C-alpha positions in Angstrom: -89.7 47.9 22.7 -86.3 48.8 24.0 -84.5 52.1 23.2 -81.0 53.3 24.0 -81.7 57.0 24.3 -84.7 59.2 24.5 -84.3 63.0 24.2 -86.9 65.8 24.7 -86.2 69.3 23.4 -88.4 72.3 24.0 -87.6 75.5 22.0 -89.2 78.9 22.9 -88.9 81.9 20.7 -89.6 85.1 22.6 -88.5 87.6 19.9 -88.3 87.5 16.1 -87.5 90.2 13.6 -86.7 92.6 16.4 -90.2 92.3 18.0 -91.5 90.4 21.0 -93.4 87.1 20.4 -96.2 87.0 22.9 -96.8 84.4 24.0 -93.5 82.8 23.2 -93.6 80.4 20.3 -93.2 76.8 21.5 -91.9 73.8 19.7 -91.3 70.4 21.3 -89.4 67.4 19.9 -89.1 64.0 21.3 -86.6 61.7 19.7 -85.6 58.1 20.4 -82.7 56.0 19.3 -83.6 52.4 18.7 -81.9 49.3 17.3 -82.8 49.0 13.6 -85.1 46.0 13.5 -83.5 44.9 10.1 -79.9 45.5 11.1 -77.5 42.8 10.1 -80.1 40.9 7.9 -78.9 42.1 4.5 -81.7 43.1 2.1 -85.1 42.3 3.6 -87.8 42.1 1.0 -90.8 42.2 3.3 -90.5 44.8 6.1 -93.9 44.0 7.7 -92.6 41.9 10.6 -90.4 44.8 11.8 -93.1 47.3 11.3 -95.6 45.2 13.3 -93.0 44.6 16.1 -92.0 48.3 16.5 -94.1 51.0 14.8 -97.1 51.1 17.1 -95.0 51.0 20.2 -92.9 54.0 18.9 -96.0 56.1 18.3 -97.4 55.2 21.7 -94.1 56.2 23.4 -93.5 59.5 21.5 -96.9 61.1 20.9 -97.9 61.7 24.5 -94.5 62.9 25.4 -94.5 65.6 22.7 -97.9 66.9 23.9 -96.7 66.9 27.5 -93.5 68.7 26.6 -95.3 71.3 24.5 -97.5 72.2 27.4 -100.0 74.0 25.1 -102.5 73.0 22.5 -100.9 71.6 19.4 -101.4 73.4 16.1 -98.6 71.9 13.9 -96.7 68.7 13.8 -94.2 66.5 11.9 -92.0 63.4 12.1 -88.6 62.1 11.2 -86.6 58.9 10.7 -82.8 59.1 10.7 -81.2 55.8 9.8 -77.7 54.9 10.8 -75.1 54.1 8.1 -75.6 50.4 8.2 -79.4 50.7 7.4 -81.5 51.8 4.5 -83.6 55.0 4.3 -86.5 52.6 3.6 -86.1 51.1 7.1 -86.9 54.5 8.7 -89.7 55.1 6.2 -91.2 51.8 7.1 -91.5 52.7 10.7 -93.0 56.2 10.3 -95.1 55.9 7.2 -97.7 53.6 8.7 -100.9 54.4 10.5 -99.7 52.1 13.2 -97.2 54.8 14.1 -98.9 58.1 13.0 -102.3 57.5 14.3 -101.0 57.7 17.9 -100.1 61.3 17.3 -103.1 62.2 15.2 -105.5 60.7 17.8 -103.8 62.3 20.8 -103.8 65.7 19.1 -107.2 65.3 17.5 -105.5 65.9 14.1 -106.8 65.1 10.7 -103.9 65.7 8.3 -101.0 63.5 7.4 -97.8 64.2 9.2 -95.1 65.8 7.1 -91.8 63.9 7.3 -88.1 63.7 6.7 -86.1 60.5 6.2 -82.4 60.3 5.7 -79.4 58.2 6.4 -76.5 59.7 8.4 -73.8 59.3 11.0 -74.2 59.9 14.7 -74.7 63.7 15.3 -76.2 64.4 11.9 -78.4 67.5 11.9 -81.9 67.1 10.5 -84.9 69.4 10.0 -88.4 68.2 10.9 -91.0 69.8 8.7 -94.2 71.0 10.5 -97.6 71.7 9.0 -101.0 72.6 10.5 -102.6 69.6 12.2 -106.1 70.0 10.5 -105.4 71.9 7.3 -102.0 71.5 5.5 -102.7 74.5 3.3 -102.5 77.0 6.2 -99.2 78.7 5.3 -98.5 80.2 8.7 -97.8 76.8 10.1 -95.4 75.6 7.5 -92.1 75.6 9.4 -89.2 73.4 10.4 -87.3 72.6 13.6 -83.7 71.5 13.4 -82.3 69.0 15.9 -79.4 66.6 16.3 -78.4 64.0 18.8 -74.7 64.0 19.4 -74.3 60.2 19.6 -77.1 58.9 17.5 -77.9 57.1 15.4 -75.2 54.5 15.9 -74.6 52.7 12.6 -77.2 50.0 13.4 -79.8 52.3 14.9 -82.7 54.5 13.7 -83.6 57.8 15.4 -87.4 58.3 15.3 -88.7 61.7 16.3 -92.0 63.5 16.6 -92.4 67.3 16.8 -95.2 69.6 17.7 -95.7 73.4 17.7 -98.3 75.4 19.6 -98.5 78.0 16.8 -97.4 78.9 13.3 -94.1 80.7 12.6 -93.4 83.7 14.8 -94.3 86.9 13.1 -95.8 85.2 10.1 -97.5 87.5 7.7 -98.0 85.7 4.4 -101.4 86.0 2.8 -103.6 82.8 2.8 -103.1 80.5 -0.1 -106.7 81.2 -1.2 -105.6 84.7 -2.3 -103.6 83.1 -5.1 -106.2 80.7 -6.4 
């Protein structure tokens, strides 16, 4: 699999709400801009050939890089597909909503939940939020969070940006009661 650009972003929050966060809250994102495997083909009824050709390689490329950049045990994770203007949102969904992609991250992180996701179409430089949830229990409220990113020159009209994100903790200074208190 070829890619045009690969970007790694590590965000650390050392203070929130006027108080120190100790240790600093870490979130890592790895995003890659690839050629849309269905670009220029018109409407493609069966997307399986492109999924088979690309999805697993994407997961294998991104998952270990997120964990390496995070440099701490993963507790929350998410994924994104941002499709250039010549593609369909379904093209991005096809690549990230398959076990061929997601199992690379689940297995590497020893996770058991499905990855929350965002898919959208947009021009180069579009900002997008990747939703994150706890990696073994999606009902743990403290880990429901988002990370916003953008790549200045991606996706090109015939590209897709695929991203994985991981956090080493829940939201800084989280203090909501567990969901079980409302049931």
